[in-house]
FIBAVEX-177918 format. One record per residue (C-alpha): residue number from 0; residue in three letters; chain; x, y, z. Coordinates in nm, 4 decimals, padded with zeros to 6 digits, always signed. Layout:
SITE num residuo cadena       c1       c2       c3
SITE NUM     Ala      A        X        Y        Z
...
END
This chain:
SITE num residuo cadena       c1       c2       c3
SITE   0     Met      A +00.0019 +00.0282 -00.0057
SITE   1     Asn      A +00.1211 +00.3828 -00.0826
SITE   2     Trp      A +00.1168 +00.5006 +00.2441
SITE   3     Pro      A +00.2355 +00.8437 +00.1330
SITE   4     Ala      A -00.0564 +00.8467 -00.1517
SITE   5     Leu      A -00.3306 +00.7273 +00.1036
SITE   6     Lys      A -00.1933 +01.0009 +00.3807
SITE   7     Glu      A -00.2466 +01.2871 +00.1023
SITE   8     Lys      A -00.5927 +01.1632 -00.0151
SITE   9     Leu      A -00.6737 +01.1517 +00.3657
SITE  10     Asp      A -00.5403 +01.5484 +00.3968
SITE  11     Leu      A -00.7894 +01.5968 +00.0994
SITE  12     Tyr      A -01.0736 +01.4363 +00.2404
SITE  13     Glu      A -01.0435 +01.6489 +00.5908
SITE  14     Lys      A -00.9915 +01.9611 +00.3355
SITE  15     Leu      A -01.3292 +01.8549 +00.1813
SITE  16     Met      A -01.4894 +01.8348 +00.4770
SITE  17     Arg      A -01.3482 +02.1280 +00.6367
SITE  18     Leu      A -01.2422 +01.9732 +00.9879
SITE  19     Asp      A -00.9410 +02.1925 +00.9281
SITE  20     Lys      A -01.1692 +02.4899 +00.9669
SITE  21     Pro      A -01.4126 +02.3842 +01.2432
SITE  22     Ile      A -01.6082 +02.7385 +01.3134
SITE  23     Gly      A -01.9074 +02.5503 +01.0969
SITE  24     Ile      A -01.9106 +02.2743 +01.3334
SITE  25     Leu      A -01.9118 +02.5439 +01.6393
SITE  26     Leu      A -02.1957 +02.7588 +01.4861
SITE  27     Leu      A -02.4000 +02.3963 +01.4270
SITE  28     Leu      A -02.3335 +02.3032 +01.7586
SITE  29     Trp      A -02.4128 +02.6171 +01.9742
SITE  30     Pro      A -02.7908 +02.6008 +01.8989
SITE  31     Thr      A -02.8118 +02.2404 +01.9424
SITE  32     Leu      A -02.6617 +02.2867 +02.2841
SITE  33     Trp      A -02.9504 +02.5338 +02.3766
SITE  34     Ala      A -03.2054 +02.2880 +02.2603
SITE  35     Leu      A -03.0435 +02.0109 +02.4578
SITE  36     Trp      A -02.9987 +02.2170 +02.7972
SITE  37     Leu      A -03.3315 +02.3863 +02.7421
SITE  38     Ser      A -03.5470 +02.1038 +02.6403
SITE  39     Ser      A -03.4028 +01.8944 +02.9889
SITE  40     Leu      A -03.4288 +02.2163 +03.2051
SITE  41     Gly      A -03.0699 +02.1544 +03.2675
SITE  42     Arg      A -03.0622 +01.7892 +03.3196
SITE  43     Pro      A -02.9251 +01.6641 +03.0061
SITE  44     Asn      A -02.8660 +01.2990 +02.9639
SITE  45     Trp      A -02.5514 +01.2982 +02.8489
SITE  46     Ile      A -02.5497 +00.9920 +02.6162
SITE  47     Ile      A -02.7801 +01.1941 +02.3959
SITE  48     Val      A -02.5710 +01.4871 +02.4370
SITE  49     Trp      A -02.2620 +01.3005 +02.2954
SITE  50     Ile      A -02.4539 +01.1640 +02.0110
SITE  51     Phe      A -02.5692 +01.4850 +01.8948
SITE  52     Val      A -02.2255 +01.5940 +01.9267
SITE  53     Leu      A -02.0580 +01.3729 +01.6950
SITE  54     Gly      A -02.4042 +01.3804 +01.4716
SITE  55     Thr      A -02.3012 +01.7629 +01.4582
SITE  56     Val      A -01.9814 +01.6802 +01.3088
SITE  57     Leu      A -02.0676 +01.4110 +01.1087
SITE  58     Met      A -02.3507 +01.6218 +00.9452
SITE  59     Arg      A -02.1212 +01.9500 +00.9174
SITE  60     Ser      A -01.8674 +01.7631 +00.7031
SITE  61     Ala      A -02.1645 +01.5890 +00.5005
SITE  62     Gly      A -02.2736 +01.9489 +00.4328
SITE  63     Cys      A -01.9652 +02.0785 +00.3390
SITE  64     Val      A -01.9170 +01.7580 +00.1082
SITE  65     Ile      A -02.2215 +01.8302 -00.0865
SITE  66     Asn      A -02.1821 +02.1931 -00.0855
SITE  67     Asp      A -01.8374 +02.1777 -00.2590
SITE  68     Tyr      A -01.9886 +01.8975 -00.4934
SITE  69     Ala      A -02.2817 +02.1678 -00.5746
SITE  70     Asp      A -02.0571 +02.4689 -00.6306
SITE  71     Arg      A -01.7529 +02.2804 -00.8147
SITE  72     Asp      A -01.7891 +02.5047 -01.1060
SITE  73     Phe      A -01.8511 +02.8305 -00.9098
SITE  74     Asp      A -01.6105 +02.7912 -00.7005
SITE  75     Lys      A -01.3364 +02.7733 -00.9713
SITE  76     His      A -01.4120 +03.1561 -01.0132
SITE  77     Val      A -01.3709 +03.2762 -00.6420
SITE  78     Glu      A -01.0053 +03.3680 -00.5172
SITE  79     Arg      A -01.0981 +03.1721 -00.1845
SITE  80     Thr      A -01.2183 +02.8876 -00.3212
SITE  81     Lys      A -01.0732 +02.8268 -00.6380
SITE  82     Glu      A -00.7951 +02.5615 -00.4853
SITE  83     Arg      A -01.0635 +02.3535 -00.2792
SITE  84     Pro      A -01.0147 +01.9887 -00.3436
SITE  85     Leu      A -01.2784 +01.9067 -00.5519
SITE  86     Thr      A -01.2932 +02.2184 -00.7585
SITE  87     Ser      A -00.8998 +02.1715 -00.8289
SITE  88     Gly      A -00.9581 +01.7922 -00.9519
SITE  89     Lys      A -00.7712 +01.6483 -00.6622
SITE  90     Val      A -01.1159 +01.4495 -00.5426
SITE  91     Thr      A -01.3612 +01.3584 -00.7941
SITE  92     Thr      A -01.7327 +01.3955 -00.7785
SITE  93     Lys      A -01.7589 +01.0251 -00.7229
SITE  94     Glu      A -01.5547 +01.0194 -00.4431
SITE  95     Ala      A -01.7075 +01.3098 -00.2701
SITE  96     Leu      A -02.0621 +01.1448 -00.3355
SITE  97     Ala      A -01.9466 +00.8582 -00.1793
SITE  98     Leu      A -01.7945 +01.0321 +00.1237
SITE  99     Phe      A -02.1102 +01.2558 +00.1531
SITE 100     Ala      A -02.3242 +00.9174 +00.1689
SITE 101     Gly      A -02.0992 +00.7633 +00.4262
SITE 102     Leu      A -02.1143 +01.0791 +00.6545
SITE 103     Ser      A -02.5016 +01.0848 +00.6331
SITE 104     Leu      A -02.5079 +00.6627 +00.6773
SITE 105     Leu      A -02.3315 +00.7175 +01.0443
SITE 106     Ser      A -02.5086 +01.0226 +01.1049
SITE 107     Phe      A -02.8189 +00.7909 +01.0835
SITE 108     Leu      A -02.7129 +00.4938 +01.2625
SITE 109     Leu      A -02.6064 +00.7298 +01.5365
SITE 110     Val      A -02.9702 +00.8449 +01.5777
SITE 111     Leu      A -03.0731 +00.4782 +01.5602
SITE 112     Val      A -02.8837 +00.4536 +01.9019
SITE 113     Leu      A -03.1073 +00.6511 +02.0591
SITE 114     Gly      A -03.4158 +00.4066 +01.9617
SITE 115     Asn      A -03.6428 +00.7197 +01.9258
SITE 116     Thr      A -03.9032 +00.7119 +01.6394
SITE 117     Leu      A -03.9847 +01.0551 +01.6302
SITE 118     Val      A -03.6170 +01.1362 +01.6125
SITE 119     Ile      A -03.4947 +00.9014 +01.3198
SITE 120     Trp      A -03.8567 +01.0605 +01.1241
SITE 121     Leu      A -03.7040 +01.3941 +01.2179
SITE 122     Ser      A -03.3940 +01.3064 +01.0482
SITE 123     Val      A -03.4980 +01.2625 +00.7357
SITE 124     Pro      A -03.6049 +01.6094 +00.6229
SITE 125     Ala      A -03.2552 +01.7122 +00.8226
SITE 126     Val      A -03.0290 +01.4978 +00.5648
SITE 127     Phe      A -03.2786 +01.6734 +00.2750
SITE 128     Leu      A -03.1919 +01.9910 +00.4458
SITE 129     Ala      A -02.7743 +01.9570 +00.4375
SITE 130     Ala      A -02.8268 +01.8152 +00.1205
SITE 131     Ser      A -03.0229 +02.0567 -00.0961
SITE 132     Tyr      A -02.9209 +02.3680 +00.0835
SITE 133     Pro      A -02.6284 +02.4338 -00.1779
SITE 134     Phe      A -02.8704 +02.4447 -00.4261
SITE 135     Thr      A -03.0813 +02.7015 -00.2884
SITE 136     Lys      A -02.8246 +02.9558 -00.3668
SITE 137     Arg      A -02.9128 +02.9895 -00.7652
SITE 138     Phe      A -03.2873 +03.0896 -00.6761
SITE 139     Leu      A -03.3490 +03.2019 -00.3312
SITE 140     Ala      A -03.2811 +03.5706 -00.2833
SITE 141     Ile      A -03.2258 +03.4970 +00.0765
SITE 142     Pro      A -03.0585 +03.1591 +00.0812
SITE 143     Gln      A -02.9041 +03.1805 +00.4377
SITE 144     Ala      A -03.2681 +03.1804 +00.5751
SITE 145     Tyr      A -03.2761 +02.8333 +00.4250
SITE 146     Leu      A -02.9019 +02.7464 +00.5971
SITE 147     Gly      A -03.0403 +02.8603 +00.8792
SITE 148     Val      A -03.3165 +02.6074 +00.9246
SITE 149     Ala      A -03.0942 +02.3022 +00.7757
SITE 150     Phe      A -02.8108 +02.4400 +01.0824
SITE 151     Gly      A -03.0582 +02.4769 +01.3519
SITE 152     Phe      A -03.2880 +02.1313 +01.2513
SITE 153     Gly      A -03.1045 +01.9777 +01.5375
SITE 154     Ile      A -03.2908 +02.1733 +01.7746
SITE 155     Pro      A -03.6297 +01.9933 +01.7352
SITE 156     Met      A -03.4625 +01.6695 +01.7375
SITE 157     Ala      A -03.3295 +01.7754 +02.0278
SITE 158     Tyr      A -03.6476 +01.8163 +02.1986
SITE 159     Ala      A -03.7382 +01.4681 +02.0388
SITE 160     Ala      A -03.4521 +01.3087 +02.1970
SITE 161     His      A -03.5280 +01.4415 +02.5624
SITE 162     Ile      A -03.9211 +01.4933 +02.5735
SITE 163     Gly      A -04.0981 +01.2685 +02.2681
SITE 164     Gly      A -04.2341 +01.5650 +02.1357
SITE 165     Val      A -04.1624 +01.9509 +01.9578
SITE 166     Pro      A -04.3295 +02.1870 +02.1479
SITE 167     Pro      A -04.3660 +02.5267 +02.0104
SITE 168     Glu      A -04.0902 +02.6841 +02.2215
SITE 169     Ala      A -03.8458 +02.4533 +01.9996
SITE 170     Trp      A -03.9775 +02.6045 +01.6763
SITE 171     Trp      A -03.9363 +02.9640 +01.8174
SITE 172     Leu      A -03.6071 +02.8296 +01.9082
SITE 173     Leu      A -03.5365 +02.7318 +01.5358
SITE 174     Leu      A -03.6548 +03.0502 +01.4257
SITE 175     Ala      A -03.3913 +03.2059 +01.6154
SITE 176     Asn      A -03.1344 +03.0456 +01.5010
SITE 177     Val      A -03.2655 +03.1186 +01.1368
SITE 178     Phe      A -03.2009 +03.5057 +01.2167
SITE 179     Trp      A -02.8679 +03.4107 +01.3542
SITE 180     Ala      A -02.7904 +03.2459 +01.0580
SITE 181     Val      A -02.8877 +03.5045 +00.8178
SITE 182     Ala      A -02.6758 +03.7446 +01.0185
SITE 183     Tyr      A -02.3315 +03.5830 +01.0324
SITE 184     Asp      A -02.3892 +03.4312 +00.6693
SITE 185     Thr      A -02.4236 +03.7832 +00.5362
SITE 186     Glu      A -02.1129 +03.8979 +00.7190
SITE 187     Tyr      A -01.9602 +03.5558 +00.5506
SITE 188     Ala      A -02.1562 +03.6580 +00.2066
SITE 189     Met      A -02.0111 +04.0156 +00.2296
SITE 190     Val      A -01.6718 +03.8718 +00.1681
SITE 191     Asp      A -01.7505 +03.7070 -00.1721
SITE 192     Arg      A -02.0202 +03.9775 -00.2798
SITE 193     Asp      A -01.8170 +04.0999 -00.5444
SITE 194     Asp      A -01.7131 +03.7380 -00.6960
SITE 195     Asp      A -02.0500 +03.6183 -00.6446
SITE 196     Leu      A -02.2122 +03.8925 -00.8404
SITE 197     Lys      A -02.0047 +03.7920 -01.1315
SITE 198     Ile      A -02.0779 +03.4175 -01.1460
SITE 199     Gly      A -02.4522 +03.4974 -01.0358
SITE 200     Ile      A -02.5019 +03.3266 -00.7272
SITE 201     Lys      A -02.7559 +03.4991 -00.4939
SITE 202     Thr      A -02.6482 +03.5982 -00.1567
SITE 203     Ser      A -02.8312 +03.7941 +00.1128
SITE 204     Ala      A -02.5531 +04.0252 +00.0729
SITE 205     Ile      A -02.6802 +04.0974 -00.2469
SITE 206     Thr      A -03.0356 +04.1060 -00.1669
SITE 207     Phe      A -02.9602 +04.3431 +00.1230
SITE 208     Gly      A -02.7723 +04.5828 -00.0845
SITE 209     Arg      A -02.6519 +04.9045 +00.0646
SITE 210     Phe      A -02.8749 +04.7872 +00.4094
SITE 211     Asp      A -02.7111 +04.4637 +00.4359
SITE 212     Val      A -02.5405 +04.6257 +00.7403
SITE 213     Ala      A -02.8401 +04.7108 +00.9332
SITE 214     Ala      A -03.0078 +04.3613 +00.8007
SITE 215     Val      A -02.7619 +04.2240 +00.9740
SITE 216     Met      A -02.8378 +04.4137 +01.3163
SITE 217     Phe      A -03.2064 +04.3571 +01.3094
SITE 218     Cys      A -03.1158 +03.9798 +01.2401
SITE 219     Tyr      A -02.9020 +03.9766 +01.5817
SITE 220     Ala      A -03.1495 +04.2033 +01.7399
SITE 221     Ala      A -03.4303 +03.9519 +01.6416
SITE 222     Thr      A -03.2246 +03.6742 +01.7801
SITE 223     Leu      A -03.1834 +03.8084 +02.1049
SITE 224     Ala      A -03.5294 +03.9027 +02.1437
SITE 225     Ile      A -03.7063 +03.5533 +02.0818
SITE 226     Ile      A -03.4269 +03.3590 +02.2499
SITE 227     Gly      A -03.4800 +03.6171 +02.5664
SITE 228     Trp      A -03.8765 +03.5498 +02.5224
SITE 229     Ile      A -03.7986 +03.1974 +02.5686
SITE 230     Gly      A -03.5980 +03.2249 +02.8602
SITE 231     Tyr      A -03.8878 +03.4447 +03.0073
SITE 232     Thr      A -04.1435 +03.2182 +02.9647
SITE 233     Leu      A -03.8986 +02.9460 +03.1462
SITE 234     Asn      A -03.8297 +03.1749 +03.4099
SITE 235     Leu      A -03.5016 +03.1680 +03.3671
SITE 236     Gly      A -03.2899 +03.4256 +03.5998
SITE 237     Pro      A -03.0306 +03.6721 +03.6094
SITE 238     Ala      A -02.7291 +03.4734 +03.4471
SITE 239     Phe      A -02.9400 +03.3742 +03.1469
SITE 240     Tyr      A -02.9998 +03.7581 +03.0742
SITE 241     Thr      A -02.6208 +03.7931 +03.1541
SITE 242     Gly      A -02.5607 +03.5932 +02.8617
SITE 243     Leu      A -02.7547 +03.7775 +02.6410
SITE 244     Val      A -02.5979 +04.0416 +02.7521
SITE 245     Val      A -02.2901 +03.9449 +02.6516
SITE 246     Ala      A -02.4027 +03.8310 +02.3507
SITE 247     Ala      A -02.5067 +04.1705 +02.2365
SITE 248     Gly      A -02.2202 +04.3188 +02.3571
SITE 249     Ile      A -02.0513 +04.0806 +02.1251
SITE 250     Met      A -02.2686 +04.1631 +01.7961
SITE 251     Gly      A -02.1906 +04.5305 +01.9129
SITE 252     Val      A -01.8557 +04.4842 +01.8306
SITE 253     His      A -01.9160 +04.2894 +01.4760
SITE 254     Tyr      A -02.0760 +04.6480 +01.3925
SITE 255     Thr      A -01.7916 +04.8336 +01.4421
SITE 256     Trp      A -01.6142 +04.5491 +01.2197
SITE 257     Ile      A -01.8771 +04.5342 +00.9410
SITE 258     Arg      A -01.9665 +04.8657 +00.8763
SITE 259     Gly      A -01.6985 +04.9210 +00.6465
SITE 260     Arg      A -01.7614 +04.6494 +00.4502
SITE 261     Glu      A -01.4030 +04.5352 +00.4016
SITE 262     Arg      A -01.3195 +04.1870 +00.3055
SITE 263     Thr      A -01.0947 +04.0998 +00.6145
SITE 264     Pro      A -01.3469 +04.2665 +00.9089
SITE 265     Cys      A -01.6097 +04.0904 +00.7576
SITE 266     Phe      A -01.4985 +03.7253 +00.7812
SITE 267     Lys      A -01.3607 +03.7952 +01.1222
SITE 268     Ala      A -01.6962 +03.8939 +01.2187
SITE 269     Phe      A -01.8389 +03.5778 +01.0802
SITE 270     Leu      A -01.5618 +03.3745 +01.2711
SITE 271     His      A -01.6560 +03.5592 +01.5933
SITE 272     Asn      A -01.9728 +03.4522 +01.6373
SITE 273     Asn      A -01.8544 +03.1546 +01.8052
SITE 274     Trp      A -01.8641 +03.3481 +02.0894
SITE 275     Val      A -02.2239 +03.4832 +02.0382
SITE 276     Gly      A -02.3379 +03.1280 +02.0595
SITE 277     Ala      A -02.1449 +03.0285 +02.3347
SITE 278     Ala      A -02.2289 +03.3517 +02.5337
SITE 279     Ile      A -02.6148 +03.1949 +02.4740
SITE 280     Phe      A -02.5180 +02.8833 +02.6134
SITE 281     Ala      A -02.3248 +03.0003 +02.9324
SITE 282     Gly      A -02.6111 +03.2254 +03.0045
SITE 283     Ile      A -02.8190 +02.8630 +02.9931
SITE 284     Ala      A -02.6063 +02.6483 +03.1084
SITE 285     Val      A -02.5047 +02.8726 +03.4373
SITE 286     Asp      A -02.8781 +02.9596 +03.5184
SITE 287     Phe      A -02.9841 +02.6282 +03.5585
SITE 288     Leu      A -02.6668 +02.5386 +03.7487
SITE 289     Val      A -02.6973 +02.8460 +03.9712
SITE 290     Ser      A -03.0488 +02.7948 +04.0130
SITE 291     Gly      A -02.9834 +02.4659 +04.1425
SITE 292     Arg      A -03.2261 +02.3038 +03.9165
SITE 293     Ser      A -02.9824 +02.1344 +03.7060
SITE 294     Phe      A -02.7828 +01.8009 +03.8301
END
C-alpha cells in the first residue's frame, strides 16, 4: 500500500469536510446545545448529548462535501475557493458523493442508537435540508435563511430526544437560529460579494444591498429577542440574561467591524460568532446550575 498517497488523499478528504476549519461545526453545535439544555431544563442525558455532538460533526462535514459538489463550477471563479479539493480536481465527484453518503449513513446510525422513532423521522428532513441547501443559492434571494433551518434542525431533534415531542418553544428557538444564521452568513457573504455578482450566485449580501449592515444588526436583535422571550417563559434568571447581554455586546463589536464592508473585518466578524453562540449557551447552562434545578 502506498502510504504517502493514502495520507495525501485523507488530507484532501479532511479539507473537503473542512475539519481543518471548525467554525462551521461550532455554529451548528451551539444551537443544538441550547436546545439540549432547554429541553431537559438543565439536566441533559449525557448519552444524548454526545450522540448529538458527534452527529453535528458528521452532518456539518457531509454538508461541506455536498456544498463543494454543488458549487464546484462556481468555486473556480472565486479567489477564496478556487483551490478547494473538488474544484481543483484533486478529489473526484464520485469520491465526494461517496463521502457524503458515508457521512450521512454514519449520522443515521447514530440516530438509530437513540431508539427514538420521532428523532428517526426528523432525521429525514434534516438530511434533505443539508443536501439541498447548496442548490438554493441558484434561486433563493436569501439562501442564508434556508441555511438557518438546516443548521438549526438539531433543535427539534434535541427536544424530541429528551421529551418525545416538539413543542412550540422548539420551533421558536429554530426561528431564532434562522435570524442568527442570516446575520453571520451575510457577514460571510459580504466577503465574496464581488465574486458572487460576477458568477450569478444569490446571497443575502447581494439582496440586502446597501442595507446589508442594517439587516445583520436587525437579525442579531431578533435572535436575542426570541431567545430572551423563551427564557422568560421558562422563568430563567439573571445568569441567562447576562449571557444575552454579553452576546449583544459581541454583536455590537461586529457592527464596528462590518460597517466598512471590507473583506477581512467582515470575515473576522463571521468567525467571531462562535462567541455569540457560546455566550448564549453559557447563560443558559449557568442559570440552571445556580438556580439549583440542574444536576
